[in-house]
N, C-alpha and C positions, 0 to 999 in steps of 0.2 A: 480393533478398530478403533478410529477416532468418531467420538460421538459428532455427528454434526447439525450446524443452528443454520435459521431457516435465515436469511437475507433481505433484512427488515420484510417488506411485502410479496416481495417477490415470491416463485416457485424456488429460487433456487438455494440448494442445502450443500453449505462449507462448512471445512475445515476451520476450528477454532485458529490456530495459524495459517495463514497467507504466504506463499512462498514470492520475497519481491524479484524480480527478473531484472531489474535495475544493472546487475554488475554481469550477468551474460552478453560478451562478445566484448565487455571491458576487463573488467580484473579478472575472471572466466574465463578463457576460450571454449570452442561448442565440447571438448570432448568433456571438459568439465563440467562445462553446461548440463550436459546427457547425464554425467554418472552425478550432479546435487538433484536432479529434477526425479531421476530412477531412484534414488534414496530418500527421497521427501515421500513420492507416493507409496513405496515400499513401510514410510512410517505411520503410513496413512492419512494423509493431505490429499484434497484435491483440489486447494484452490489457487492458481495462479495469477499474479498481477505483472503488469509492462506497461509500453506506453511507445506509440509512434514515434518518438521522438528519442527513446533511449537509443545507444549514447552521444548525443549531437554537443555535449556541453564540452569534451575531452577531444579534440581532430586532432588534437597534438599527435594523440598517442595512436591514432591511424582510425578512430572512430568514425564513425557516421550514422545517422540516426534512423532507426529501424533494425539494427544489428541484434534485437533482441528479442524481435517480435518474428525473424526471419530462423535462428536458433532454434525459442520455442516451436514455433510452424515446423522445423525437419524434426524434431524429437519425435512431436506430434503422430507426423505420418511415418517417422520411422519405427513407433511403437504400436504405431495402431488405434491406441486408446483416445481418440476422442470426447466421445461420449462418457470419458468415467473424469472428464478432466471443467472443471470451472473456470473459465477462460476470461480476467479481464484486460481490458487494453484503455486505452485513453486519448482523445485529438485535443487538437487546438496550439499546439507546442512546436510540432515539426517546423523546420526551415521553408520547405516545398509547401507546407497548407497547416501557416500558421493563424492563430486567432480561430473563433468561434460562429464566421458566417456561414450558412446554410448550405452553399452551395463548397466551400470549402470542407464541413463536416462530412456531404457526401462522399466526397472525390475522398479525402482521408480512409473513410470508411472502407475505401472499395479497396486503396496499397494494402490496409493494415488485414482484411481478409486476405489478399494473396498473399503478403509473406506468412501469415500464418496459417495457411494452406487450409483453411478451413470455409464453411460456407454462411455461419454465424456465429456472434461474439455475446457470450454467455453476459455482461456488465459491462457496458462502454461507458467510459466517465468522460466528462468536460475536464482536461487537464489543468486550462489558468484560462480567466474569464480575466483576458487582456485588454480587450476594448469594452468597458459598461456601454458603450453607445449602441450595441447593435442591443437591439430590445431581447430581452427571455422568451419573451413568444416565439420570436424567430427560432432561437435556439432551440425551444424543447419540440419544434413544427416541424423539424428537420430532424431530429432526434427522435420523434415520432414517427415520422416517413419510413425510418428504418427498421423502425420494430416491427410496422406495419408489412413490412414486407421480408419479415422473416429474417434480416441479419441481425439484427439486435435482440437480445430476449428483455434486459435488464439494463435502465441507465441509472449514471450515477455523476456526481460531481467531487471535484478535487479543490481546488486552491479558489474558493467564493464568497465572495462576503456574504454575512448574514442576510443582508437585505435586497441579496439579487437570489441566494436561496429561498429568502422567504418568497422574494415574488414570481421563482419559477413553479415553485410547488402551487401557490395559489391561481396561475395559470393554468398549470394542468389541471384542476380541480376544475374550475370552469367551464376549462375547452373538452374536457373530458379523453387529455393524451396520454400517453405514457408517464407518468411519474418519474421522478428520481425515487428509487430505493434505497439509496446509502452516500454518504460521505465520506470521503478520503481526504483527513485532514493531517498536518504536522502534528503530532501528539505522543508526547513521551515524558519520564521522569522530570527532566530539564526542558523541558516545552510545553507547560499545560496551560498558560493565556491565548497560546494559536488553536487552541480547540478548547474548554472550560469558557461556562459564559452564554454569550448568547448563540454561541452554534450548537454548545451544545443542547441548551435549552429547543432550538428548533426540532434537533436531529429527536428529541423524548418528545415532541410534544406531536411530532407529523410521523413518527412510527420508524424512523428512517434505519441504520445500520452506520453503525461508525465502524470504520478499517482503513485503522491509525498508519500513516505511512512514516519513516525515521523514527521507530517503536524502538530500537537500539540507540538511537541519537549518533546514527552512524558509525556504531562503534563503540562510542563513547561509552555505555552502560556493558558492554562487557567486561571493563575496568582493564583494559589494556592501555589506555591514553592516561598517565598521569600527570600531575602538576610539578613542571620543571622537565619532565620528558623529553624525547624526540623521538617518535615514532617513525620508519621508515615505510610508509605504506601513501598506495597511488591517494587514499581516500582522505588522507591527513592533508588537506586542504582547509585554507580561508574560508570558513562558513559552516564545514563539516565539522567532526568529530574534534579535531584540535583546538575547538574555538570555547570547549566547555572546560578544558580540563585546570587552567589557571583563574576559573572564578570560585568564591568561596562557596555560592550553593552548588557548585561541580563538586566541589570536595567533599562538602555535608552530604549530597544524595551517591558519593561512590562508597563512603563510607558507610551509609546504614543497608546499601543495597550487600557489600561482600557483608555487614552483621550477620544478617538474614541468610544468605547465601550459604557462612558457612556453618550456623545453625543445622543450616535442613542437609547439609551434604550436598549443596548444587551448585551451578555456573553461574556466576553473576549474570548472566543477559538470561540464563531461566526465572530468574525472581524478579528481572526489570519486564521479561514479557509478561509472567504471570500476573505482577500489577494493574496491570496496563488491560490482561484481558478480564479483570475483575471490576474495572470502572462502570460507571453506570453507560449503558446505550453503545459500549465496544462489544464487535461480532466477532472481529476478528482482527488482532494484529498483523503488521506487514515485516518481515525478516527475513534477509538475504544472505545466503550464504556464497563465498566461491569456492569451498574443499566442500567435498561430502565427512571430513574433520568436523566440521563447525556445527553440522545439525542436529546431533545429538541435544547439544543443548538448548537449540531451540527447538524441537518438539518436546521435549522435555515440558517446556511450560505449560502445554494442554494437562499437564498428570498434575501439576504442582496449584495445592488451592493452599492461599496464603489465609493465616487467620487474623482477623478483626485485629488483633496487637499487632500483627505485622506489615499489614496495611497502614495501620497508622501509623506507624513506624515510620515507615516510608513516602507516604502523605506528607507527614512533618515536614522532615529533611529537605523535600521539594519545594515545601512552600515560601 
């Protein structure tokens, strides 16, 4: 059984690999999604991440926002295991519930609860801080009302500036409201400045948990995207994995990850996730799997402890 970690200052105990639900309803249909969820939990995982906006950004493929939540909700109802799952979702990027105005947060939460077929959300993130004219006091106040009503157990933030994150925590301390316990930033071997620096210092100082998304750089760190190669994959779109392959840094990181993976006899994805999981303040990287066959390499990261020399090799290559 995977050792569970405490999520920041909350009472939530989570596995050290969080399963991303962004592919559910996109590149994985309901049957595939159910199979992946089953395999993840059979492998000792208990932490699932989604959003009310998944998969709003690919409407040409027949997607609509909330599909991932609906699939997860159906799976929870079918398996009857809600109490065994730490369920995280997000608010602020759904086209019908856009932004973080207090009324929007509350209405969006009700819709997420309906799709997820549950009476509470374990970890509720603000997805994007689109409009910084909304006072953080109002945002935290609305989230606190959900916590006080028992509809949310703990709150977190995702795409937020260091200044707004610090202000949110300071307000919560002054007002005695619910307080962010986790930050979900973009963070991986080829995207370090998105977290390291001011955000990481706030997380360290304030005792938050870091739960990074794009932990495998949308598949790039699995090694399937190489310079000069075209990969036929729905996820290989501008701004996602394909963008790293033709950079000097990207090639350097892949070589270092491959070197460590070969020496250890593991997959490149396992090494990339293990590096991330051993970074200061990181509690549980998020990685998604379209098929059951992709899961073993992800789950193996929980048991791979990289040496100081291996960590230095990877960190140096990514600098």
